[in-house]
N, C-alpha and C positions, 0 to 999 in steps of 0.2 A: 603599555603592553610591549613586551619584548618582540624582536623580529622573529625569533624562533617560534614563539607562540602564535604570532600572526600567520606565519608560514604554515604551521600545523592546522590552524583553523581554516585557512584558505584551502588547503589540501583536502580536509575533511568535507568542506562545503562542495568542492568540485566533485569529489568522489560520490557524495550523496546524490548530486544532480545527475551524474552519469548513471547511477543505479536506477534512478527514477525514469530516465529517458530510455534506457536500454532494456528491452524485454528479455526475460530468461527463455532460452530455447533449448534447454536440456531436458531429456526425457529418458526414463528407465522403464523397460517393459520386458515381458517374457514372450517367447515365440515357440510354438510347438513344432516338432519335426514330423514331416509326412514323407511318404515315398514320392508323391507329386504335390508339393506344398503350394498353397496360395501365396500371393505376394502381400507383404505387410509394409505399407508405405507411410512415412511421416512427411507431411507437406509444410513448406514454409514459403512465405511471399518473398520474391526476389525480383528486382527490376533488371532490365537489360544492362549488361556491363558491370554488374555488381559481383564482387568476389564472394564466394561461398566456401567456407572451410567446414568439412564434415569430419568429426572425430567419433569413431565407433569403437567401443570397448566390448568385445565379444567374450562372454563367459564360457567356461569349459563345458564340453558336451561330448561324451564318448559316442561314437557311431553316428555322428551328425556332421553335416557339411553346410556351412553358412555362405550364401552368395549375396552380393550387394550390387545394386544398380541405382544410378543417379539419373533421373529423368526430369522433364518438365511437362506441364499440362498445356503448353501453347499449341497453336495450330500445327506446327511442324513436328511436335512430339519428339524433341531432341533427346538423345541418349548421350549423356556426358561421360559416363563411366560404367563399366561392367566388369566385375571381378569375382572369381570363384574362390571358395574355401578360405575365407579370411579368418584369422585367429588373433586373439589378444587385442591389443590396441592398434587401430589403423587410422591414418589421417589422410584425407583427400582434399584437394583444392580444385575448384572449377570456377568458370566465369559464366554467369547466366546470359543466354542469348535471346530469350523471348521477352517481348514487352507485355504480353497479356497472359502470362502463365506463372504458376507456382513451381518451385523446385521440390521434387519428391525424392526422398532417400528410401529405397525399397529393399527389403530383405526376404530371402527364401531360405528356410531351414530344411534341408533334405535329410531324410532318414536313410542311412546306408543299407544296401541290399543285405539281407540276412539278419539285420538287427530286429529284435523283438522287445517290446516294452516289458519291463520287469513288473510282475504282479498286476498287469493290466494298466499300470500307470504310464501315461504318455511321456515321451522324452521331450525336454524343453531346454532352451538356452536363454540366458538373460543378456540383454543388450543395453548398454549405457551409451546413449547417443547425445552428442552435443553438436549443434549446428550454429555457426557464426556467420553472419551476413553483413556485408558492407563495412562500416566502421568497426564493428565487433571483430571482424576477421583480420584486422591489421595487427601485427605484432609490434606493439608500442615499446616493449622492453628492448627489442632489437634496435629500433629507431633511436631510443634513448642512449643505448650503448654506442651506437654508431656516431651520433651527433653530440654526445656528451651533454645530454639534457639533465636538468635537475628534476626532482620529484614533482615540483609545482609545474615546471615547463612540460613535463610528460603528461600530467593531468590536463593542462591547457590544450595540448595537442589532441588528446582524446576528446575533449569537449568540442574542439573545432571540428573534428571528424563527425561527431554526433550531430552538431548543429547543421553542418553541410548536408548530412543525410536527411535531416528533417526538412531542410529547404528543398532538396531534390524531390523528396516525397510529395511536398506541397505542389511543386511545379508539375510533377507527374499527375497528381490528382486534378490539377487545373486543366492540363492537356486532355485528360480523359473526359472531364466535364464538358470541355469545348467540343470534343469529338461526339459525345452523346447528344449535345445540344444541336449540333449540325445534322446528325442523323435524325433527331426528332423533328427538326424543321423540314428536312427533306421528305420525311414520311408524311407530315401534315400537308405539305404541298401536293404530294402525289394523291393523297386522299381527297383533297379539295378538287384537284383536276378530274379525278375519277367521278366525284359526285356531280361536277358540272357537266361532264360528258353524259352521265346517266340522265341528268335533267333534260339536256338537249335531245337525247334519244327518246325519252318519254314524250316530250312535246312533239317531236317529229312523228312518232308513232301515232299520237292522238290526232294530229292533222291528217295523216294518211288514212286513218280509219274513218274520219269524217268524210273525206272525199270519196273513199271507197264505198261507204254506205250510201252516199248521195247518188253515185253512179249506179249502184245496185237498184235503188228505189226508182230511179229514172227508167231503167230497163224494164222494170216490172210495172211501169206506168202508175206508180203509187204517188208520185209527186211530179210537178211540172218542171 
């Protein structure tokens, strides 16, 4: 087998593996315009410190204004970006700050004042959204040009990034499992302590009732 054929097969194998490991995170949807529009959010899982690249291609829409906001669902409710009236293709990069939250890309499509839907048909715009997270957000073509990497070396670099991401995800899940286990053990300990306290309280109450009734019967001369 020639070296060029082996190189081609290796590149094909690595590319296939990357496609299997890397989930698609592109979505295309339509959003209706309102005078006071609700927020339409697309959520993706992202760990703290991960790079998130958002590419939004906004379709044409006369008399409409599209606003974008990138937030997370963590306890701090971080707002990474807020931009008004985006048109055409826009690209944004943020770094996730929350350990326990997803990153959401939210859109609001405002209907301009004085605009009326033609023939009763609502005005809408089409959004083509692509969200790259972690290893997917790295521009390997730029790295290949900068470091003069071959096609096989570039695919190996991609695979290295994906494997590192998988290992980080496993470590993150392990940490969460340990945290949940510690919380579970703490809860069980508190329940046991509360049950023991209730048992002692009931025993004490029973003993007090016995002595109280004995004293009562003695006062009534019912017992000696």
